[in-house]
C-alpha positions as CSV (number, residue, x, y, z in Angstrom):
1,M,-34.4,-32.7,-11.4
2,V,-33.9,-29.3,-12.4
3,R,-30.0,-30.0,-11.2
4,I,-29.9,-32.6,-13.2
5,R,-31.6,-31.7,-16.1
6,A,-29.2,-28.2,-15.9
7,A,-26.1,-30.7,-15.9
8,A,-27.4,-32.3,-18.5
9,L,-28.0,-29.2,-21.1
10,A,-25.2,-28.4,-20.2
11,A,-23.2,-31.7,-20.8
12,I,-25.4,-31.7,-24.6
13,P,-22.8,-28.9,-26.6
14,V,-19.6,-31.1,-25.2
15,L,-21.2,-34.5,-26.4
16,A,-23.0,-32.6,-30.1
17,L,-18.9,-31.1,-30.2
18,S,-17.3,-34.6,-29.2
19,L,-19.8,-36.2,-31.9
20,A,-19.0,-34.0,-35.0
21,G,-14.8,-34.8,-34.7
22,C,-16.1,-38.5,-35.7
23,V,-15.7,-39.8,-39.3
24,S,-18.7,-42.6,-39.9
25,Q,-16.5,-45.9,-41.4
26,S,-17.2,-44.5,-45.0
27,Q,-15.8,-41.5,-44.7
28,Y,-12.7,-43.1,-42.2
29,D,-12.0,-46.3,-45.1
30,A,-12.4,-42.9,-48.2
31,L,-9.5,-41.3,-46.4
32,A,-7.6,-44.2,-45.6
33,Q,-7.7,-44.8,-50.0
34,I,-6.9,-41.3,-50.3
35,N,-4.0,-41.9,-48.0
36,K,-2.3,-44.9,-49.8
37,D,-2.6,-43.7,-53.4
38,L,-0.3,-40.2,-51.8
39,E,2.1,-43.3,-50.8
40,A,1.6,-44.8,-53.6
41,K,2.4,-41.7,-56.0
42,N,5.4,-40.4,-53.6
43,A,7.2,-44.4,-54.9
44,A,6.4,-43.4,-58.0
45,L,8.0,-39.8,-57.6
46,Q,10.6,-40.8,-56.0
47,Q,11.6,-44.0,-58.3
48,Q,11.5,-41.2,-61.0
49,L,13.6,-38.7,-58.9
50,D,16.1,-41.8,-58.9
51,E,16.1,-42.3,-62.4
52,Q,16.9,-39.0,-63.3
53,H,19.9,-38.8,-60.6
54,K,21.1,-42.3,-63.3
55,Q,20.6,-40.0,-66.3
56,I,22.2,-37.3,-64.5
57,T,25.3,-39.5,-64.1
58,T,25.6,-41.1,-67.0
59,M,25.4,-37.2,-68.5
60,T,27.8,-36.0,-67.3
61,E,29.9,-38.9,-67.6
62,E,28.9,-39.3,-71.3
63,A,30.3,-34.9,-71.2
64,K,34.0,-36.0,-70.6
65,F,37.2,-37.3,-73.1
66,V,39.9,-38.2,-71.2
67,E,42.9,-38.9,-73.5
68,Q,46.5,-40.6,-72.1
69,S,49.6,-38.2,-72.5
70,S,51.2,-40.5,-73.8
71,L,49.3,-40.6,-77.4
72,L,49.4,-37.0,-77.4
73,F,52.7,-36.2,-76.3
74,P,56.1,-37.1,-76.6
75,A,57.6,-38.2,-73.4
76,G,58.3,-35.8,-71.1
77,G,57.3,-32.9,-73.8
78,Y,54.2,-30.4,-74.2
79,Q,53.8,-30.2,-78.1
80,L,51.3,-32.1,-79.1
81,G,53.0,-34.8,-82.4
82,P,51.5,-36.4,-85.1
83,D,50.1,-39.0,-83.3
84,G,48.5,-36.7,-80.5
85,K,46.4,-33.9,-83.6
86,K,44.8,-37.8,-85.0
87,E,43.9,-38.7,-82.2
88,L,42.7,-35.6,-81.0
89,D,41.3,-35.2,-85.0
90,T,38.2,-38.2,-84.0
91,L,36.9,-35.8,-81.0
92,V,36.6,-32.2,-83.0
93,P,33.7,-33.3,-84.9
94,K,32.1,-34.1,-81.4
95,L,33.0,-31.0,-80.3
96,K,31.8,-29.0,-83.0
97,A,28.6,-30.5,-82.4
98,V,28.1,-28.9,-79.3
99,Q,26.1,-25.9,-78.2
100,N,25.6,-23.6,-74.9
101,A,28.1,-25.5,-72.9
102,K,31.5,-24.8,-72.3
103,I,34.7,-26.8,-72.6
104,V,37.3,-27.3,-70.1
105,V,41.2,-29.3,-71.2
106,Y,42.4,-30.6,-68.2
107,G,46.1,-31.0,-68.0
108,Y,47.8,-33.2,-65.8
109,T,50.9,-35.7,-64.4
110,D,51.9,-37.9,-62.3
111,N,54.3,-36.8,-59.7
112,T,57.7,-37.3,-61.3
113,P,59.7,-33.7,-60.9
114,V,60.3,-31.8,-63.5
115,G,63.5,-32.7,-65.6
116,A,66.3,-30.7,-66.3
117,A,65.8,-30.0,-70.3
118,L,62.0,-29.1,-69.4
119,R,63.5,-27.0,-67.0
120,K,65.8,-25.0,-69.2
121,Q,62.2,-24.3,-71.7
122,G,60.8,-22.9,-68.4
123,V,58.9,-25.7,-67.0
124,A,59.5,-25.5,-64.0
125,T,56.6,-28.0,-61.9
126,N,54.8,-30.2,-62.7
127,I,51.6,-27.9,-62.5
128,D,53.6,-25.5,-65.8
129,L,54.2,-28.5,-67.7
130,S,50.0,-29.6,-67.9
131,S,49.2,-26.3,-68.1
132,R,52.0,-26.6,-71.3
133,R,49.7,-29.7,-72.6
134,A,46.5,-28.1,-71.9
135,D,47.2,-24.6,-73.7
136,A,48.8,-26.9,-76.7
137,V,45.6,-29.4,-77.2
138,V,43.7,-25.6,-76.6
139,N,45.0,-24.0,-79.3
140,Y,44.7,-27.1,-81.6
141,L,41.7,-27.2,-81.1
142,I,40.9,-23.8,-82.6
143,A,43.1,-24.5,-85.0
144,E,40.8,-27.2,-85.8
145,G,37.7,-24.7,-85.8
146,I,36.6,-25.1,-82.1
147,D,35.0,-21.8,-81.3
148,P,37.8,-19.8,-78.9
149,T,35.0,-18.1,-76.9
150,V,33.7,-21.3,-75.7
151,I,37.4,-22.5,-74.5
152,S,39.9,-23.0,-72.2
153,A,43.2,-24.2,-70.7
154,K,43.8,-25.4,-66.6
155,G,46.9,-26.9,-65.7
156,R,46.5,-29.5,-62.3
157,G,49.4,-31.1,-62.2
158,D,50.0,-34.0,-60.1
159,S,46.7,-33.0,-58.1
160,H,43.9,-36.0,-58.6
161,P,45.5,-38.8,-59.9
162,V,43.6,-41.3,-60.7
163,A,45.8,-43.9,-59.4
164,T,48.7,-44.7,-57.5
165,N,51.8,-42.8,-58.5
166,D,54.0,-46.1,-56.3
167,T,53.9,-48.1,-59.6
168,A,54.5,-47.3,-63.7
169,E,51.6,-48.0,-64.9
170,G,50.0,-45.6,-62.1
171,R,52.4,-42.4,-63.5
172,A,51.8,-43.4,-66.5
173,A,47.7,-43.2,-66.0
174,N,47.8,-40.2,-63.8
175,R,49.7,-38.2,-66.8
176,R,46.0,-37.3,-69.1
177,I,44.3,-34.7,-70.5
178,E,41.0,-34.5,-69.6
179,I,37.6,-32.4,-71.5
180,V,35.1,-31.8,-69.6
181,L,32.1,-29.7,-71.0
182,T,29.8,-28.1,-68.9
183,G,26.8,-25.9,-68.2
184,P,23.0,-27.1,-69.9
185,G,24.7,-28.5,-73.6
186,A,27.7,-30.5,-72.4
187,S,25.0,-33.9,-72.8
């Protein structure tokens, strides 16, 4: 009997310890509700993040202006014509309003090799041609009041085509100037 009593006394701490890990139904229900609330908040936060991602994507898209080269330059040329200047004049107020952002003017061409007339002018490659076109746009925008410390030009030649170079329409689409705003004030 002493032995049974000793065994029973030894089991009490183990039983007490295991009962301490148990929770009442009301405590369980309360924890389950907290978990459910946290899952709902997580879903709401994910929805907010998705919405913010869409807004950022939209802002990025709004921070780029694309001009077809045929609107700005004569065929095979890199000097702005009167129509090109008029076209850029529509962007000047928007670009002047930008604060805390950099303006990068990218020039692009199709993949047609540079002709003899341009080579005589020192334009050996499509990179050279796209660089001169981007420079011409930058110089004009600076002359129209854009801060020269926030604007730069980059020629990219026939890299990054937006259409096939196998058709006249595709090549025309690839000959373009992109004016891109970067930085916190870009939107």
